Backbone as a ProteinNet text record, in pm:
[ID]
protein_1_A
[PRIMARY]
MKEFGSAIYAAVRSGKLAEPFNAAMVKIACPGWAERTYYRFLSKHAKGNGKTTELFIRVGPGFYKLKNSN
[TERTIARY]
6806.2	6618.7	6629.6	6696.3	6668.5	6594.9	6604.9	6578.4	6416	6370.1	6240.5	6142.3	6177.8	6115.2	6162.3	6227.8	6229.2	6162.9	6163.3	6032.5	5908.1	5850.3	5730	5675.1	5767.7	5742.9	5693.8	5802.3	5770.2	5666.3	5611.8	5472.6	5359.8	5403.4	5307.8	5292.7	5389.5	5413.6	5328.3	5383.5	5328.7	5175	5110.1	4970.7	4915.4	5081.3	5057.6	5033.9	5007	5012.5	4933	4803.8	4670.3	4691.8	4717.2	4740	4583.4	4547.6	4614.6	4657.2	4750.4	4802.9	4801	4872.1	4914.2	4973.9	5037.8	5127.3	5102.7	5001.2	4907.9	4908	4874.9	4900.8	5014.1	5138.9	5288.7	5329	5311.2	5331.9	5291.3	5184.7	5176.8	5236.4	5184.6	5250.2	5387.2	5504.2	5643.2	5659.6	5649.2	5712.7	5841	5873.3	6031.8	6038.4	6012.3	6062.4	6006	6106.8	6109.3	5936.6	5898	5711.2	5715.8	5829.6	5837.2	5882.8	5931.1	5932.8	5849.4	5726.3	5654	5601.3	5594.8	5462.5	5592.9	5665.9	5767.6	5830.1	5868.1	5922.4	5812.4	5704.2	5592.9	5590.1	5597.6	5580.1	5710.2	5777.4	5949.1	5967.1	5940.7	5952.4	5843.8	5758.4	5652.6	5656.2	5584.5	5621	5597.8	5690.3	5691.7	5727.1	5797.9	5860	5966.6	6027.7	6146.4	6290.5	6324.9	6382.2	6472.5	6414.1	6471.5	6429.4	6442	6361.6	6236.1	6168	6061.2	5993.6	5936.2	5899.1	5740.1	5686.2	5528.1	5417.6	5327.4	5275.6	5154	5101.2	4974.2	4863.5	4812	4631.8	4544.9	4528.7	4495.7	4562	4499.9	4553.8	4591.9	4763.8	4804.2	4796.1	4740.1	4742.4	4834.3	4895	5010	4975.4	5072.3	5087.4	5219.3	5253.6	5366.5	5400	5506	5512.7	5561.7	5552.5	5587.4	5420.5	5349.4	5259.9	5154.2	5118.4	5008.9	4895
-3886.8	-3912.5	-4011.2	-4086.2	-4191.6	-4334.7	-4293.4	-4421.5	-4360.9	-4241.5	-4218.1	-4253.4	-4243.7	-4275.8	-4382.8	-4479.5	-4647.2	-4687.2	-4590.6	-4652.4	-4663.2	-4509.7	-4525.8	-4587.1	-4657.1	-4762.1	-4890.4	-4953.7	-5047.3	-5014.3	-4931.7	-4912.2	-4957.3	-4940.3	-4943.4	-5055	-5136.7	-5247.8	-5391.5	-5313.3	-5421.3	-5441.9	-5318.3	-5279.3	-5218.8	-5154.7	-5057.5	-4921.1	-4905.4	-4769.4	-4793.3	-4728	-4709.8	-4633.3	-4652.2	-4564.3	-4522.3	-4350.1	-4259.7	-4244.1	-4163.1	-4134.8	-3987.9	-3929.7	-3791.3	-3773.5	-3699	-3693.1	-3754.2	-3717.2	-3766.5	-3907.7	-3989.5	-4146.3	-4176	-4109	-4154.8	-4118.7	-4023.2	-3997.9	-4121.1	-4230.4	-4349	-4418.2	-4481.4	-4585.4	-4560.2	-4476.2	-4448	-4346.1	-4377.3	-4310	-4239.3	-4140	-4126.4	-3992.7	-3956.5	-3848.1	-3699.2	-3628.8	-3449.3	-3451.4	-3348.7	-3336.9	-3262.1	-3187.2	-3079.3	-3207.6	-3315.1	-3405.4	-3468.8	-3495.8	-3559.3	-3469.1	-3385.4	-3277.7	-3181.2	-3168.8	-3133	-3252.9	-3385.4	-3497.5	-3501.4	-3526.7	-3559.2	-3426.4	-3359	-3261.9	-3236.9	-3250.2	-3209.7	-3338.1	-3464.8	-3573.4	-3596.1	-3525.9	-3557.4	-3522.7	-3630.9	-3606.9	-3463.1	-3392	-3269.1	-3148.4	-3197.9	-3081.6	-3017.6	-3079.3	-3046.7	-2967.3	-3053.7	-3005.5	-3141.7	-3240.1	-3351.1	-3494.7	-3593	-3709.1	-3752.2	-3799.3	-3805.2	-3949.3	-3967.6	-4072.2	-4101.3	-3992.4	-3989.5	-3936.2	-3976.9	-3895.4	-3843.8	-3686.1	-3610.6	-3654.6	-3705.1	-3766.7	-3669.1	-3576.7	-3460.3	-3377.7	-3264.5	-3194.1	-3290	-3259.1	-3336	-3479.9	-3540.7	-3671.2	-3719	-3818.7	-3882.4	-4096.8	-4105	-4247	-4312.5	-4391.8	-4380.4	-4411.5	-4354.4	-4308.7	-4467.7	-4596.2	-4746.3	-4856	-4748.5	-4842.1	-4888.5	-4996.4	-5033.5	-4984
-78.3	-90.4	-184.7	-222.8	-342.7	-210.2	-84.6	-1.8	4	4.4	-6.5	-100.6	-214.3	-349.1	-323.4	-304.1	-311.1	-208.3	-89	31.4	-19.8	-110.2	-199.2	-248.1	-345.2	-421.4	-373.3	-279	-213	-129.4	-99.8	14.2	-157.2	-172	-356.1	-370.7	-392.2	-419.8	-366.9	-180.4	-104.6	-90.1	-100.5	-69.8	55.3	81.4	206	160.6	11.9	9	-141.5	-136	-229.6	-348.4	-454.5	-576.4	-583.4	-617.3	-640.4	-447.2	-425	-299.5	-282.3	-173.3	-160.5	-32.3	12.6	92.4	257	228.9	435.3	406.4	261.4	269.1	294	202.9	220.5	307.8	418.4	524.8	639.7	630.5	743.9	637.8	542.8	492.1	494.3	503.4	471.7	620.3	787.4	858.7	854.6	949.5	969.8	911.7	823.5	712.1	747.2	712.8	811.2	711	777.1	800.9	637.5	591.5	444.8	351.7	356.1	260.8	162.5	268.4	231.4	127.2	102.8	72.2	-80.7	-45.2	-135.4	-255.6	-205.7	-288.5	-395.9	-366.6	-456.9	-580.2	-589.3	-663	-727.8	-658.7	-706.7	-830.7	-795.9	-911.9	-963.9	-973.8	-1073.4	-1219.2	-1246.6	-1435	-1476	-1624.7	-1636.2	-1522.2	-1452.5	-1339.2	-1425	-1513.6	-1612.5	-1501.7	-1401.3	-1291.6	-1290.2	-1262.7	-1183.7	-1250	-1164.2	-1146.3	-1185.1	-1281.9	-1278.1	-1232.3	-1087.9	-1034.6	-1043.9	-1050	-1036.7	-1151.5	-1169	-1227.2	-1117.4	-1135.7	-1097.2	-1179.1	-1100.2	-1136.2	-1106.1	-954.1	-971.3	-885.8	-847	-726.2	-590.7	-580	-504.4	-453.9	-594.5	-614.4	-696.8	-677.8	-743.5	-762.6	-839.4	-854.9	-947.7	-950.4	-965.2	-1133.1	-1183.7	-1355.7	-1393.3	-1338.8	-1410.5	-1363.7	-1261	-1253.4	-1364.9	-1374.6	-1471.4	-1447
[MASK]
++++++++++++++++++++++++++++++++++++++++++++++++++++++++++++++++++++++

């Protein structure tokens, strides 16, 4: 799954994916992953999840931005 996180970061950095983003937007910007991956990965890796790597910040219901973005 490290590749998926890297793909999301690259899509934001290149301008292909605007922040804040949701799962549907990530699916368009980073195609080719299992359907459930788009929805589970963002919430699983959101700040405050208490379980795993924090890559994103939840800014609203279903919307995220990169944790290390300006």
